[in-house]
C-alpha positions, -999 to +999 in steps of 0.1 A: +000-003-005+012+035-005-002+068+009+011+102+002+006+136+020+011+174+008+033+197+026+037+232+018+067+265+028+084+292+019+121+292+020+152+312+003+185+297-012+209+305-037+230+289-061+265+301-064+281+283-091+248+287-109+255+308-145+221+323-147+198+339-120+197+313-096+232+327-083+213+354-065+193+349-032+159+343-041+132+320-024+104+299-034+072+283-022+080+248-018+060+220-022+066+186-013+046+151-016+057+125+008+048+088-001+049+060+023+047+026+017+039-010+033+018-034+047-015-025+067-022-032+097-053-048+115-074-021+105-065-014+071-042+012+081-002+022+069-001+050+090-025+079+104-020+111+082-020+126+117+011+105+125+028+114+091+021+154+100+037+150+135+067+135+120+071+157+090+060+190+104+089+198+128+111+194+095+092+217+077+087+242+105+125+244+108+127+256+073+097+275+065+108+316+061+145+305+067+175+302+044+188+271+034+226+278+028+254+256+019+286+254+050+309+268+026+288+299+017+311+318+044+298+353+036+267+347+032+259+329+066+282+358+081+254+382+068+227+358+082+240+362+114+243+401+114+205+403+101+193+375+128+178+356+103+168+322+102+187+300+086+198+260+080+234+251+072+233+222+049+266+202+036+256+207-001+244+230-022+206+236-020+194+224-051+163+205-051+179+175-054+196+181-026+167+188-008+152+156-012+179+138+006+181+163+033+144+153+037+150+117+035+175+113+057+155+135+087+126+114+081+140+084+082+160+095+119+129+114+132+110+078+130+087+056+113+066+029+120+078-003+113+052-015+089+066+014+062+094+001+042+095+023+013+095+068+020+093+088-013+099+128-018+091+149-039+105+184-040+084+210-058+108+241-065+080+257-090+045+246-097+065+229-131+094+219-116+105+189-092+130+164-081+121+131-065+140+103-045+131+074-027+145+048+002+141+018+020+137+022+055 
């Protein structure tokens, strides 16, 4: 069985290596669809959607209205500190692809019921673009 839940948040980033406009500070209304795969319990449920929300919302809440910044982008980190802005430092560029891996690891670490054995995230950076990654749990 597969179930899915959608989440949205606002977040800024930049891609200093990018040859186009994405090298500039900018933000997106991100949308993520989390898909869980596994076995149903005796009631015919994989996991309650309320429990999915309880697992994932704290991860979203940390990123909402924050800036995701690459750990080697020292100038930006210092600027964000001076501005007293919310930011999350990550060990990679904040691409949609890497944000997928960020969520896979965070969700896995947060803990899922034993019945769940597959996890997929789809990160929409715009209405028409997304990256997707999955893992066994």
